[in-house]
N, CA, C and O atoms as a GROMACS GRO file, in nm:
protein
  460
    1MET      N    1   0.176  -0.199   0.817
    1MET     CA    2   0.118  -0.302   0.630
    1MET      C    3   0.279  -0.177   0.570
    1MET      O    4   0.382  -0.224   0.521
    2ASN      N    5   0.261  -0.050   0.590
    2ASN     CA    6   0.377   0.010   0.479
    2ASN      C    7   0.557  -0.091   0.499
    2ASN      O    8   0.632  -0.138   0.413
    3ALA      N    9   0.564  -0.086   0.642
    3ALA     CA   10   0.748  -0.139   0.639
    3ALA      C   11   0.720  -0.271   0.648
    3ALA      O   12   0.796  -0.330   0.724
    4LEU      N   13   0.611  -0.358   0.579
    4LEU     CA   14   0.615  -0.500   0.572
    4LEU      C   15   0.632  -0.514   0.415
    4LEU      O   16   0.710  -0.601   0.376
    5VAL      N   17   0.578  -0.451   0.340
    5VAL     CA   18   0.568  -0.411   0.219
    5VAL      C   19   0.746  -0.351   0.117
    5VAL      O   20   0.807  -0.369   0.011
    6GLY      N   21   0.752  -0.296   0.212
    6GLY     CA   22   0.889  -0.244   0.206
    6GLY      C   23   0.984  -0.323   0.258
    6GLY      O   24   1.104  -0.312   0.234
    7ALA      N   25   0.930  -0.413   0.337
    7ALA     CA   26   1.069  -0.504   0.370
    7ALA      C   27   1.043  -0.623   0.242
    7ALA      O   28   1.151  -0.673   0.210
    8TYR      N   29   0.956  -0.664   0.182
    8TYR     CA   30   0.928  -0.770   0.046
    8TYR      C   31   1.037  -0.692  -0.058
    8TYR      O   32   1.137  -0.737  -0.114
    9ALA      N   33   0.982  -0.569  -0.062
    9ALA     CA   34   1.068  -0.476  -0.158
    9ALA      C   35   1.227  -0.511  -0.189
    9ALA      O   36   1.296  -0.556  -0.280
   10GLU      N   37   1.244  -0.441  -0.006
   10GLU     CA   38   1.408  -0.501  -0.062
   10GLU      C   39   1.433  -0.637  -0.061
   10GLU      O   40   1.523  -0.688  -0.128
   11LEU      N   41   1.374  -0.686  -0.005
   11LEU     CA   42   1.389  -0.847  -0.026
   11LEU      C   43   1.423  -0.869  -0.214
   11LEU      O   44   1.491  -0.960  -0.261
   12CYS      N   45   1.385  -0.808  -0.258
   12CYS     CA   46   1.373  -0.806  -0.407
   12CYS      C   47   1.480  -0.741  -0.446
   12CYS      O   48   1.509  -0.796  -0.552
   13GLY      N   49   1.549  -0.665  -0.428
   13GLY     CA   50   1.664  -0.565  -0.408
   13GLY      C   51   1.598  -0.437  -0.450
   13GLY      O   52   1.695  -0.380  -0.500
   14PHE      N   53   1.531  -0.382  -0.458
   14PHE     CA   54   1.433  -0.270  -0.450
   14PHE      C   55   1.496  -0.168  -0.318
   14PHE      O   56   1.532  -0.212  -0.208
   15GLU      N   57   1.498  -0.041  -0.355
   15GLU     CA   58   1.537   0.077  -0.265
   15GLU      C   59   1.368   0.093  -0.219
   15GLU      O   60   1.281   0.081  -0.305
   16TYR      N   61   1.338   0.117  -0.088
   16TYR     CA   62   1.270   0.151  -0.047
   16TYR      C   63   1.192   0.273  -0.005
   16TYR      O   64   1.223   0.289   0.113
   17ARG      N   65   1.117   0.357  -0.035
   17ARG     CA   66   1.074   0.508   0.006
   17ARG      C   67   0.918   0.474   0.052
   17ARG      O   68   0.852   0.391  -0.012
   18ALA      N   69   0.877   0.525   0.136
   18ALA     CA   70   0.788   0.484   0.223
   18ALA      C   71   0.681   0.633   0.183
   18ALA      O   72   0.725   0.744   0.152
   19ALA      N   73   0.579   0.606   0.192
   19ALA     CA   74   0.470   0.762   0.163
   19ALA      C   75   0.353   0.700   0.261
   19ALA      O   76   0.299   0.590   0.252
   20LEU      N   77   0.335   0.792   0.344
   20LEU     CA   78   0.152   0.765   0.398
   20LEU      C   79   0.023   0.804   0.413
   20LEU      O   80  -0.074   0.777   0.484
   21ASN      N   81   0.066   0.906   0.289
   21ASN     CA   82  -0.022   0.927   0.226
   21ASN      C   83  -0.020   0.971   0.114
   21ASN      O   84   0.089   0.978   0.058
   22GLY      N   85  -0.162   1.022   0.032
   22GLY     CA   86  -0.154   1.002  -0.095
   22GLY      C   87  -0.024   1.112  -0.156
   22GLY      O   88   0.068   1.096  -0.235
   23GLN      N   89  -0.079   1.237  -0.066
   23GLN     CA   90   0.030   1.403  -0.118
   23GLN      C   91   0.175   1.326  -0.112
   23GLN      O   92   0.260   1.345  -0.199
   24GLY      N   93   0.194   1.248  -0.014
   24GLY     CA   94   0.361   1.210   0.007
   24GLY      C   95   0.390   1.144  -0.130
   24GLY      O   96   0.490   1.146  -0.202
   25ALA      N   97   0.261   1.079  -0.145
   25ALA     CA   98   0.317   0.951  -0.262
   25ALA      C   99   0.330   1.000  -0.388
   25ALA      O  100   0.406   0.936  -0.461
   26LEU      N  101   0.264   1.118  -0.444
   26LEU     CA  102   0.307   1.187  -0.536
   26LEU      C  103   0.422   1.277  -0.544
   26LEU      O  104   0.484   1.330  -0.636
   27ASP      N  105   0.430   1.279  -0.423
   27ASP     CA  106   0.575   1.443  -0.422
   27ASP      C  107   0.706   1.314  -0.428
   27ASP      O  108   0.812   1.331  -0.488
   28ALA      N  109   0.667   1.183  -0.350
   28ALA     CA  110   0.849   1.086  -0.392
   28ALA      C  111   0.857   1.095  -0.501
   28ALA      O  112   0.956   1.146  -0.553
   29VAL      N  113   0.700   1.023  -0.607
   29VAL     CA  114   0.700   1.007  -0.771
   29VAL      C  115   0.788   1.130  -0.812
   29VAL      O  116   0.901   1.125  -0.862
   30ARG      N  117   0.732   1.215  -0.787
   30ARG     CA  118   0.803   1.312  -0.914
   30ARG      C  119   0.924   1.388  -0.834
   30ARG      O  120   0.949   1.502  -0.876
   31GLU      N  121   1.007   1.336  -0.716
   31GLU     CA  122   1.062   1.413  -0.666
   31GLU      C  123   1.220   1.344  -0.778
   31GLU      O  124   1.324   1.399  -0.815
   32LYS      N  125   1.160   1.191  -0.800
   32LYS     CA  126   1.278   1.091  -0.832
   32LYS      C  127   1.169   0.921  -0.836
   32LYS      O  128   1.126   0.837  -0.756
   33ALA      N  129   1.169   0.951  -0.996
   33ALA     CA  130   1.061   0.871  -1.024
   33ALA      C  131   1.146   0.681  -1.002
   33ALA      O  132   1.252   0.628  -1.033
   34PRO      N  133   1.020   0.642  -0.933
   34PRO     CA  134   1.105   0.493  -0.895
   34PRO      C  135   1.068   0.404  -1.041
   34PRO      O  136   1.025   0.426  -1.154
   35SER      N  137   1.130   0.254  -0.931
   35SER     CA  138   1.071   0.134  -1.091
   35SER      C  139   0.991   0.090  -1.065
   35SER      O  140   0.968  -0.017  -1.120
   36LEU      N  141   0.877   0.147  -0.949
   36LEU     CA  142   0.777   0.027  -0.920
   36LEU      C  143   0.689   0.118  -0.805
   36LEU      O  144   0.771   0.166  -0.726
   37VAL      N  145   0.577   0.150  -0.777
   37VAL     CA  146   0.487   0.195  -0.704
   37VAL      C  147   0.379   0.066  -0.655
   37VAL      O  148   0.299   0.008  -0.729
   38VAL      N  149   0.402   0.041  -0.506
   38VAL     CA  150   0.292  -0.043  -0.477
   38VAL      C  151   0.229   0.056  -0.379
   38VAL      O  152   0.288   0.119  -0.291
   39LEU      N  153   0.076   0.058  -0.416
   39LEU     CA  154   0.003   0.161  -0.382
   39LEU      C  155  -0.110   0.115  -0.305
   39LEU      O  156  -0.150   0.010  -0.354
   40ASP      N  157  -0.193   0.159  -0.182
   40ASP     CA  158  -0.322   0.117  -0.138
   40ASP      C  159  -0.419   0.209  -0.224
   40ASP      O  160  -0.385   0.298  -0.302
   41PHE      N  161  -0.563   0.163  -0.187
   41PHE     CA  162  -0.620   0.243  -0.273
   41PHE      C  163  -0.706   0.352  -0.158
   41PHE      O  164  -0.781   0.446  -0.184
   42MET      N  165  -0.655   0.290  -0.008
   42MET     CA  166  -0.747   0.353   0.109
   42MET      C  167  -0.630   0.409   0.191
   42MET      O  168  -0.554   0.363   0.276
   43LEU      N  169  -0.652   0.564   0.108
   43LEU     CA  170  -0.554   0.677   0.207
   43LEU      C  171  -0.621   0.756   0.261
   43LEU      O  172  -0.737   0.774   0.224
   44PRO      N  173  -0.580   0.807   0.338
   44PRO     CA  174  -0.628   0.928   0.428
   44PRO      C  175  -0.642   1.072   0.359
   44PRO      O  176  -0.700   1.165   0.415
   45ASP      N  177  -0.586   1.080   0.238
   45ASP     CA  178  -0.592   1.234   0.147
   45ASP      C  179  -0.702   1.200   0.014
   45ASP      O  180  -0.819   1.235  -0.002
   46ILE      N  181  -0.600   1.110  -0.080
   46ILE     CA  182  -0.639   1.104  -0.182
   46ILE      C  183  -0.676   0.984  -0.221
   46ILE      O  184  -0.592   0.904  -0.180
   47ASP      N  185  -0.768   0.928  -0.287
   47ASP     CA  186  -0.747   0.772  -0.308
   47ASP      C  187  -0.638   0.705  -0.349
   47ASP      O  188  -0.546   0.782  -0.376
   48GLY      N  189  -0.606   0.562  -0.369
   48GLY     CA  190  -0.528   0.573  -0.462
   48GLY      C  191  -0.532   0.547  -0.596
   48GLY      O  192  -0.430   0.571  -0.660
   49PHE      N  193  -0.662   0.486  -0.675
   49PHE     CA  194  -0.700   0.549  -0.781
   49PHE      C  195  -0.707   0.647  -0.857
   49PHE      O  196  -0.716   0.643  -0.980
   50GLU      N  197  -0.703   0.760  -0.777
   50GLU     CA  198  -0.679   0.881  -0.819
   50GLU      C  199  -0.466   0.925  -0.858
   50GLU      O  200  -0.402   0.987  -0.943
   51ILE      N  201  -0.442   0.850  -0.743
   51ILE     CA  202  -0.300   0.874  -0.719
   51ILE      C  203  -0.235   0.829  -0.863
   51ILE      O  204  -0.159   0.887  -0.941
   52CYS      N  205  -0.298   0.695  -0.864
   52CYS     CA  206  -0.258   0.594  -0.992
   52CYS      C  207  -0.282   0.672  -1.110
   52CYS      O  208  -0.191   0.667  -1.193
   53THR      N  209  -0.427   0.778  -1.153
   53THR     CA  210  -0.428   0.809  -1.264
   53THR      C  211  -0.332   0.898  -1.255
   53THR      O  212  -0.231   0.885  -1.324
   54GLN      N  213  -0.346   0.996  -1.176
   54GLN     CA  214  -0.210   1.090  -1.189
   54GLN      C  215  -0.078   1.082  -1.286
   54GLN      O  216  -0.036   1.137  -1.388
   55ILE      N  217  -0.016   0.936  -1.151
   55ILE     CA  218   0.091   0.871  -1.206
   55ILE      C  219   0.085   0.871  -1.378
   55ILE      O  220   0.163   0.922  -1.459
   56LYS      N  221  -0.008   0.812  -1.392
   56LYS     CA  222  -0.020   0.744  -1.550
   56LYS      C  223  -0.032   0.869  -1.645
   56LYS      O  224   0.036   0.859  -1.747
   57SER      N  225  -0.115   1.001  -1.630
   57SER     CA  226  -0.116   1.079  -1.682
   57SER      C  227  -0.010   1.183  -1.734
   57SER      O  228  -0.042   1.272  -1.813
   58THR      N  229   0.107   1.170  -1.690
   58THR     CA  230   0.235   1.292  -1.716
   58THR      C  231   0.328   1.143  -1.815
   58THR      O  232   0.316   1.021  -1.800
   59ASP      N  233   0.409   1.216  -1.903
   59ASP     CA  234   0.475   1.156  -1.998
   59ASP      C  235   0.593   1.122  -1.862
   59ASP      O  236   0.630   1.009  -1.830
   60ALA      N  237   0.618   1.197  -1.824
   60ALA     CA  238   0.732   1.171  -1.723
   60ALA      C  239   0.741   1.046  -1.619
   60ALA      O  240   0.850   0.996  -1.593
   61THR      N  241   0.619   0.999  -1.560
   61THR     CA  242   0.574   0.912  -1.500
   61THR      C  243   0.514   0.789  -1.537
   61THR      O  244   0.547   0.678  -1.495
   62ARG      N  245   0.417   0.816  -1.625
   62ARG     CA  246   0.365   0.717  -1.750
   62ARG      C  247   0.478   0.528  -1.718
   62ARG      O  248   0.414   0.432  -1.674
   63HIS      N  249   0.535   0.522  -1.728
   63HIS     CA  250   0.599   0.430  -1.756
   63HIS      C  251   0.594   0.304  -1.641
   63HIS      O  252   0.605   0.181  -1.648
   64ILE      N  253   0.569   0.414  -1.514
   64ILE     CA  254   0.571   0.308  -1.364
   64ILE      C  255   0.501   0.185  -1.374
   64ILE      O  256   0.441   0.176  -1.481
   65PRO      N  257   0.494   0.122  -1.326
   65PRO     CA  258   0.406   0.022  -1.279
   65PRO      C  259   0.378   0.019  -1.170
   65PRO      O  260   0.460   0.004  -1.080
   66VAL      N  261   0.276   0.032  -1.156
   66VAL     CA  262   0.164   0.049  -1.042
   66VAL      C  263   0.090  -0.061  -0.964
   66VAL      O  264  -0.032  -0.049  -0.974
   67ILE      N  265   0.130  -0.164  -0.890
   67ILE     CA  266   0.024  -0.264  -0.828
   67ILE      C  267  -0.045  -0.203  -0.726
   67ILE      O  268   0.032  -0.163  -0.638
   68MET      N  269  -0.148  -0.183  -0.706
   68MET     CA  270  -0.235  -0.185  -0.604
   68MET      C  271  -0.254  -0.320  -0.520
   68MET      O  272  -0.260  -0.430  -0.575
   69LEU      N  273  -0.262  -0.299  -0.373
   69LEU     CA  274  -0.238  -0.391  -0.245
   69LEU      C  275  -0.341  -0.317  -0.154
   69LEU      O  276  -0.321  -0.228  -0.072
   70THR      N  277  -0.442  -0.370  -0.186
   70THR     CA  278  -0.517  -0.300  -0.098
   70THR      C  279  -0.633  -0.422  -0.027
   70THR      O  280  -0.642  -0.532  -0.082
   71ALA      N  281  -0.695  -0.398   0.064
   71ALA     CA  282  -0.801  -0.491   0.140
   71ALA      C  283  -0.914  -0.467   0.066
   71ALA      O  284  -0.994  -0.558   0.088
   72ALA      N  285  -0.975  -0.352  -0.044
   72ALA     CA  286  -1.104  -0.356  -0.115
   72ALA      C  287  -1.082  -0.482  -0.237
   72ALA      O  288  -1.024  -0.479  -0.346
   73CYS      N  289  -1.139  -0.568  -0.181
   73CYS     CA  290  -1.164  -0.663  -0.332
   73CYS      C  291  -1.286  -0.606  -0.364
   73CYS      O  292  -1.351  -0.507  -0.332
   74GLY      N  293  -1.302  -0.741  -0.468
   74GLY     CA  294  -1.461  -0.713  -0.561
   74GLY      C  295  -1.401  -0.679  -0.685
   74GLY      O  296  -1.304  -0.604  -0.697
   75GLU      N  297  -1.465  -0.740  -0.781
   75GLU     CA  298  -1.488  -0.663  -0.942
   75GLU      C  299  -1.453  -0.551  -0.976
   75GLU      O  300  -1.366  -0.522  -1.058
   76LYS      N  301  -1.534  -0.464  -0.902
   76LYS     CA  302  -1.565  -0.341  -0.955
   76LYS      C  303  -1.408  -0.227  -0.890
   76LYS      O  304  -1.342  -0.139  -0.945
   77ASN      N  305  -1.404  -0.263  -0.811
   77ASN     CA  306  -1.248  -0.195  -0.770
   77ASN      C  307  -1.119  -0.259  -0.871
   77ASN      O  308  -1.028  -0.189  -0.917
   78ARG      N  309  -1.137  -0.420  -0.896
   78ARG     CA  310  -1.047  -0.424  -0.985
   78ARG      C  311  -1.034  -0.375  -1.072
   78ARG      O  312  -0.928  -0.322  -1.103
   79GLU      N  313  -1.190  -0.375  -1.179
   79GLU     CA  314  -1.160  -0.291  -1.308
   79GLU      C  315  -1.178  -0.116  -1.244
   79GLU      O  316  -1.177  -0.061  -1.354
   80ARG      N  317  -1.185  -0.060  -1.194
   80ARG     CA  318  -1.170   0.040  -1.172
   80ARG      C  319  -0.982   0.058  -1.171
   80ARG      O  320  -0.916   0.139  -1.236
   81GLY      N  321  -0.945  -0.023  -1.097
   81GLY     CA  322  -0.787  -0.050  -1.066
   81GLY      C  323  -0.718  -0.026  -1.247
   81GLY      O  324  -0.647   0.058  -1.302
   82SER      N  325  -0.786  -0.144  -1.284
   82SER     CA  326  -0.746  -0.153  -1.419
   82SER      C  327  -0.736  -0.016  -1.549
   82SER      O  328  -0.638   0.005  -1.621
   83ARG      N  329  -0.873   0.064  -1.551
   83ARG     CA  330  -0.929   0.132  -1.596
   83ARG      C  331  -0.823   0.267  -1.514
   83ARG      O  332  -0.831   0.361  -1.593
   84CYS      N  333  -0.743   0.305  -1.411
   84CYS     CA  334  -0.651   0.381  -1.406
   84CYS      C  335  -0.530   0.365  -1.423
   84CYS      O  336  -0.431   0.434  -1.397
   85GLY      N  337  -0.544   0.271  -1.469
   85GLY     CA  338  -0.338   0.207  -1.568
   85GLY      C  339  -0.274   0.143  -1.449
   85GLY      O  340  -0.152   0.159  -1.446
   86ALA      N  341  -0.354   0.038  -1.295
   86ALA     CA  342  -0.266  -0.011  -1.222
   86ALA      C  343  -0.219  -0.155  -1.359
   86ALA      O  344  -0.292  -0.208  -1.444
   87ALA      N  345  -0.087  -0.176  -1.329
   87ALA     CA  346  -0.042  -0.337  -1.380
   87ALA      C  347  -0.119  -0.472  -1.328
   87ALA      O  348  -0.157  -0.578  -1.377
   88ALA      N  349  -0.119  -0.393  -1.168
   88ALA     CA  350  -0.147  -0.542  -1.116
   88ALA      C  351  -0.229  -0.492  -0.988
   88ALA      O  352  -0.203  -0.383  -0.938
   89TYR      N  353  -0.338  -0.582  -0.930
   89TYR     CA  354  -0.462  -0.543  -0.854
   89TYR      C  355  -0.424  -0.674  -0.745
   89TYR      O  356  -0.428  -0.791  -0.784
   90MET      N  357  -0.385  -0.636  -0.602
   90MET     CA  358  -0.354  -0.750  -0.555
   90MET      C  359  -0.460  -0.709  -0.363
   90MET      O  360  -0.451  -0.609  -0.292
   91THR      N  361  -0.540  -0.827  -0.344
   91THR     CA  362  -0.586  -0.754  -0.213
   91THR      C  363  -0.502  -0.825  -0.072
   91THR      O  364  -0.407  -0.904  -0.076
   92LYS      N  365  -0.559  -0.778   0.029
   92LYS     CA  366  -0.510  -0.797   0.122
   92LYS      C  367  -0.587  -0.921   0.249
   92LYS      O  368  -0.648  -0.989   0.167
   93PRO      N  369  -0.608  -0.964   0.339
   93PRO     CA  370  -0.433  -1.060   0.274
   93PRO      C  371  -0.319  -1.101   0.177
   93PRO      O  372  -0.355  -1.128   0.062
   94PHE      N  373  -0.228  -1.108   0.198
   94PHE     CA  374  -0.151  -1.123   0.008
   94PHE      C  375  -0.025  -1.252   0.104
   94PHE      O  376   0.010  -1.281   0.218
   95GLU      N  377  -0.009  -1.279   0.005
   95GLU     CA  378   0.087  -1.434  -0.056
   95GLU      C  379   0.219  -1.325  -0.014
   95GLU      O  380   0.182  -1.212  -0.045
   96PRO      N  381   0.308  -1.323   0.023
   96PRO     CA  382   0.417  -1.249   0.018
   96PRO      C  383   0.481  -1.296  -0.082
   96PRO      O  384   0.493  -1.200  -0.158
   97ASP      N  385   0.558  -1.443  -0.155
   97ASP     CA  386   0.573  -1.452  -0.244
   97ASP      C  387   0.519  -1.406  -0.382
   97ASP      O  388   0.583  -1.365  -0.479
   98LYS      N  389   0.437  -1.416  -0.372
   98LYS     CA  390   0.304  -1.341  -0.489
   98LYS      C  391   0.347  -1.239  -0.509
   98LYS      O  392   0.391  -1.199  -0.617
   99LEU      N  393   0.338  -1.159  -0.374
   99LEU     CA  394   0.367  -1.005  -0.401
   99LEU      C  395   0.485  -0.972  -0.446
   99LEU      O  396   0.501  -0.869  -0.512
  100MET      N  397   0.606  -1.075  -0.410
  100MET     CA  398   0.751  -1.028  -0.500
  100MET      C  399   0.762  -1.108  -0.609
  100MET      O  400   0.865  -1.108  -0.676
  101ALA      N  401   0.669  -1.178  -0.637
  101ALA     CA  402   0.682  -1.228  -0.781
  101ALA      C  403   0.616  -1.094  -0.851
  101ALA      O  404   0.687  -1.040  -0.935
  102THR      N  405   0.503  -1.042  -0.827
  102THR     CA  406   0.418  -0.952  -0.919
  102THR      C  407   0.540  -0.845  -0.921
  102THR      O  408   0.555  -0.762  -1.011
  103MET      N  409   0.614  -0.857  -0.824
  103MET     CA  410   0.723  -0.685  -0.841
  103MET      C  411   0.831  -0.723  -0.926
  103MET      O  412   0.863  -0.641  -1.012
  104GLU      N  413   0.864  -0.778  -0.922
  104GLU     CA  414   1.000  -0.847  -1.023
  104GLU      C  415   0.927  -0.861  -1.160
  104GLU      O  416   0.988  -0.839  -1.265
  105ARG      N  417   0.795  -0.898  -1.158
  105ARG     CA  418   0.774  -0.919  -1.302
  105ARG      C  419   0.704  -0.780  -1.390
  105ARG      O  420   0.700  -0.780  -1.513
  106HIS      N  421   0.661  -0.687  -1.321
  106HIS     CA  422   0.646  -0.583  -1.372
  106HIS      C  423   0.776  -0.487  -1.372
  106HIS      O  424   0.792  -0.409  -1.466
  107VAL      N  425   0.846  -0.492  -1.292
  107VAL     CA  426   0.968  -0.393  -1.320
  107VAL      C  427   1.039  -0.480  -1.438
  107VAL      O  428   1.088  -0.415  -1.530
  108SER      N  429   1.048  -0.601  -1.441
  108SER     CA  430   1.137  -0.681  -1.556
  108SER      C  431   1.097  -0.633  -1.714
  108SER      O  432   1.176  -0.590  -1.798
  109ARG      N  433   0.968  -0.650  -1.727
  109ARG     CA  434   0.850  -0.636  -1.821
  109ARG      C  435   0.857  -0.524  -1.857
  109ARG      O  436   0.854  -0.508  -1.979
  110ASN      N  437   0.873  -0.384  -1.757
  110ASN     CA  438   0.878  -0.240  -1.790
  110ASN      C  439   1.041  -0.192  -1.860
  110ASN      O  440   1.068  -0.103  -1.940
  111GLY      N  441   1.120  -0.282  -1.798
  111GLY     CA  442   1.268  -0.295  -1.844
  111GLY      C  443   1.355  -0.184  -1.749
  111GLY      O  444   1.456  -0.126  -1.789
  112ASN      N  445   1.297  -0.167  -1.617
  112ASN     CA  446   1.361  -0.071  -1.537
  112ASN      C  447   1.494  -0.115  -1.496
  112ASN      O  448   1.599  -0.053  -1.512
  113GLY      N  449   1.474  -0.251  -1.431
  113GLY     CA  450   1.578  -0.355  -1.406
  113GLY      C  451   1.546  -0.272  -1.244
  113GLY      O  452   1.483  -0.168  -1.229
  114LEU      N  453   1.605  -0.348  -1.144
  114LEU     CA  454   1.591  -0.334  -1.018
  114LEU      C  455   1.667  -0.239  -0.996
  114LEU      O  456   1.784  -0.232  -1.034
  115SER      N  457   1.574  -0.111  -0.895
  115SER     CA  458   1.660  -0.013  -0.824
  115SER      C  459   1.607  -0.019  -0.683
  115SER      O  460   1.657   0.051  -0.595
   0.00000   0.00000   0.00000
């Protein structure tokens, strides 16, 4: 799924960097702040809500829009995503066009442009 989401990101003009676990995602964000993070809730080491909270907790990364893309549906999870600072919460299976439009909307709203 990671590569598929990356392919859609690249279609939007983004540079795609994969992270296969939570610590890898946090390390990648700290190494070079991205324009956008697409994040699953269910990761093997740190859950996506905690990663989002950590991204939003520092001045250096607070501005980065986070899109939660996960199989965990339900209003409780959606509310938790909102509380941790996610810009959008989408569930799998997802519509590629909707994902790409959401990525583009949040990056342009944030003033980052595409990178």
